[in-house]
KOLSE-581370 format. One record per residue: x, y, z of N, C-alpha, C, CB in turn; residue in one letter. Coordinates in steps of 0.001 Angstrom, whole numbers, padded with zeros to 6 digits, always signed. Glycine has a CB too. Layout:
# KOLSE-581370
XYZXYZXYZXYZa;...
This chain:
# KOLSE-581370
+003076+098187-045100+004188+098704-043893+003867+097370-043280+003869+100342-042771m;+005089+096961-042822+004677+096117-041432+005650+096180-040519+004417+094595-041599f;+004917+095880-038921+006058+096253-037911+006392+094837-036856+005463+097736-036893k;+007401+094683-037241+008299+093666-035831+007958+094123-034693+010044+093717-035683v;+007603+093417-033682+007442+094245-032701+007756+093070-031214+005792+095031-032907y;+008167+093675-030138+008569+092663-029278+007291+093225-027909+010577+092745-028907v;+006763+092444-027480+006192+092816-026108+006523+091991-025036+004798+092852-026112l;+006497+092798-023763+006823+092653-022255+005488+092304-021485+007488+094079-021635y;+005832+091650-020736+004909+091264-019844+005778+091380-018213+004344+089653-020352n;+005714+092746-017619+006261+093253-016481+006031+091998-014834+005378+094896-016392p;+004494+091673-014866+004340+090744-014077+005078+089205-014247+003054+090724-014076n;+005389+088623-015404+006074+087786-015061+007318+087608-016353+005124+086643-014703h;+007793+088824-016507+008916+088781-017184+008888+087615-018327+010001+088627-016186h;+008236+088285-018989+008226+087582-020387+008412+088394-021376+007055+086902-020717k;+008842+087665-022874+008478+088812-023926+008301+087836-025276+009865+090168-024120i;+007488+088599-026141+006829+087838-027416+007086+088832-028481+005104+087470-027298y;+007662+087838-029400+008001+088662-030848+007197+088601-031680+009080+088318-031594i;+006862+089486-032615+006077+089220-033612+005780+090196-034650+005063+088843-033125g;+005246+089811-035739+004708+090982-036803+003471+090964-037457+005529+091095-037904y;+003133+092260-038052+002294+092461-037994+001966+094008-038923+002156+092204-036742t;+001089+094000-039727+000533+095146-040420-000346+096241-039827-000147+094658-041366s;-000906+095816-038886-001938+096595-038204-001537+096617-036349-003575+095750-038625d;-000638+096853-035899-000362+097376-034422-001168+097187-033726-000145+098581-034175l;-002236+098002-033692-003232+098430-032457-004142+097279-032598-004098+100032-032574p;-004957+096539-033902-005549+095302-033382-004817+094124-033150-006470+094935-034147n;-003633+094015-033548-002924+093085-033187-002675+093230-031806-001878+092996-033924r;-002490+094357-031038-002172+094535-029359-003754+094095-028865-001617+096515-028756m;-005070+094484-029399-006178+093582-029090-006328+092756-028900-006775+093421-029471e;-005951+092097-029804-006030+090397-029755-004937+089712-028826-005765+089729-031342s;-003892+090291-028645-002840+089696-027716-003277+089746-026343-001503+090409-027809h;-004336+091202-025972-004479+091719-024968-005844+091532-024576-004049+092879-025037n;-007089+090900-025396-008421+091146-025036-009185+089622-025473-009023+092609-025888i;-008934+089786-026956-009843+088830-028039-009250+087201-028203-009741+089629-029759y;-008162+086913-028351-007227+085743-028179-007881+084706-026935-005599+086382-027744s;-008348+083942-027588-008549+082890-026501-007800+081399-025735-009543+082534-026930k;-006496+081584-026490-006082+080611-026381-004049+080937-026842-007186+079641-027301k;-003368+080238-026355-001999+080443-026914-000880+081219-025525-002246+081613-028468g;+000163+081249-026047+001206+081673-024988+000615+083345-024889+003126+081435-025603y;+000412+083951-025666+000033+085669-025148-000927+085559-024092-000753+086761-026410t;-002127+084490-024195-003287+084629-023348-002733+084347-021961-004496+083649-023763v;-001650+083359-021606-001359+083158-020254-000510+084388-019694-000618+081804-020096k;-000023+085337-020526+000631+086045-019436+000520+087340-019916+002084+085635-019097y;-001145+087437-020284-001558+089124-020322-001532+090096-019081-003049+089258-020755r;-001374+090870-018838-001373+092041-019951-000249+092007-020607-001509+093453-019460p;+000375+092872-021870+001513+092827-022596+001425+094618-022997+001439+091531-023977w;+002800+095036-022852+002876+096251-023145+004193+096075-024329+003076+097208-021730e;+004158+097209-024968+005166+097117-026113+006597+097520-025553+004725+098132-027379i;+007373+096715-026249+008620+097162-025780+009788+098466-026415+009218+095929-025813l;+009217+097421-027958+009545+098399-029012+009046+097654-030510+011312+098766-028941f;+009311+098376-031521+008920+098310-032715+009996+098239-033652+008129+099272-032945t;+010033+097960-034939+010658+098025-036056+009709+098282-037403+011410+096813-036092e;+010020+098917-038305+009333+098818-039293+009812+098721-040753+008656+099675-039132v;+009324+097898-041698+010032+097386-042571+008865+097261-043788+010765+096066-042009y;+009387+097635-045216+008281+097994-046168+008011+096482-046981+008808+099388-047300d;+008469+095466-046245+007734+094304-046999+007555+093114-045831+008727+093708-048447s;+006154+092618-046036+006453+091398-045295+007591+090356-045052+005730+090819-045632k;+007967+090147-045999+008863+089390-046355+010262+089689-045345+008998+089617-047877k;+010891+091101-045539+011566+091641-044496+011288+091601-043154+011653+092667-044701e;+009760+091679-042724+009414+091528-041367+009674+090420-040835+008247+091729-041130a;+009282+089325-041707+009562+087810-041066+010804+087691-040712+009319+086609-041971i;+011623+087979-041713+013021+087807-041766+013549+088219-040178+013677+088796-043043i;+013082+089412-039964+013672+090066-039035+012896+089514-037755+013640+091597-039304r;+011485+088724-037890+010768+088070-036599+012005+087051-036171+009088+087139-036996e;+012271+086455-036992+012908+085102-037139+014279+085303-036433+013067+084605-038760k;+015196+086430-036840+016021+087066-036163+016162+087606-034547+016028+087857-036859q;+015177+088108-034216+014994+088340-033059+014486+087340-032264+014383+089270-033008l;+013976+085653-032441+013426+084936-032151+014538+083890-031759+012499+084780-032999n;+015635+084125-032573+016653+082857-032548+017708+083506-030685+018047+082876-034707s;+018316+082535-030529+018936+082802-029218+019717+084310-029244+020023+081533-028883a;+020433+084614-030179+021526+085865-030229+020070+086795-030271+022937+086004-031888k;+018779+086969-030798+018246+088167-031078+018079+088184-029990+017271+088473-031936g;+017232+086870-028978+016478+087251-027630+017541+088020-026875+015912+085884-026697r;+018954+087242-026668+020322+087907-026177+020151+089609-026196+021687+087398-027312e;+019935+089717-027916+019639+091323-027789+018671+092203-027381+019677+091761-028692y;+017637+091291-027505+016470+091997-026675+016647+092061-025172+015124+091256-026900i;+016916+091022-024359+017146+091386-022776+018521+092001-022508+017043+090028-021813w;+019555+091962-023036+020695+092841-023153+020834+094393-023158+021164+092507-024177e;+020264+094168-024803+020072+095929-025106+019042+096305-025251+020602+096561-026215g;+018264+096054-025881+016775+096634-026055+015941+096753-024237+015754+095239-027316v;+016133+095805-023842+015549+095771-022340+016099+096550-021344+015621+094511-021771y;+017345+096398-021148+018097+097022-020698+018119+098939-020845+019068+096271-021196e;+018132+099211-022119+017546+100271-022361+016288+101264-021729+017362+099943-023279k;+015576+100253-022599+014029+100809-021860+013377+100355-020463+012853+100391-022816y;+014138+099595-019750+013570+099090-018344+012314+099678-018290+014424+099496-017010k;+011382+099009-018294+009884+099108-018031+009243+099413-016488+009337+097751-018487l;
């Protein structure tokens, strides 16, 4: 089972989109253990929403969709507006 997730940082108003088979460990990586990269610059992250997929291939396809311009528009105008943190 794989999860596609969208993280949100309210201090910087940034999102991050990824996929994983172990969301708790991935969140620790984003918020604590990583030493470099995009997610390190905008800590701490909160989970905005997740979607579950049976295969890694499906999760990768969905992650790519959400990372597109239309996908990010969907996140900001749909999901973010619905769940405003």
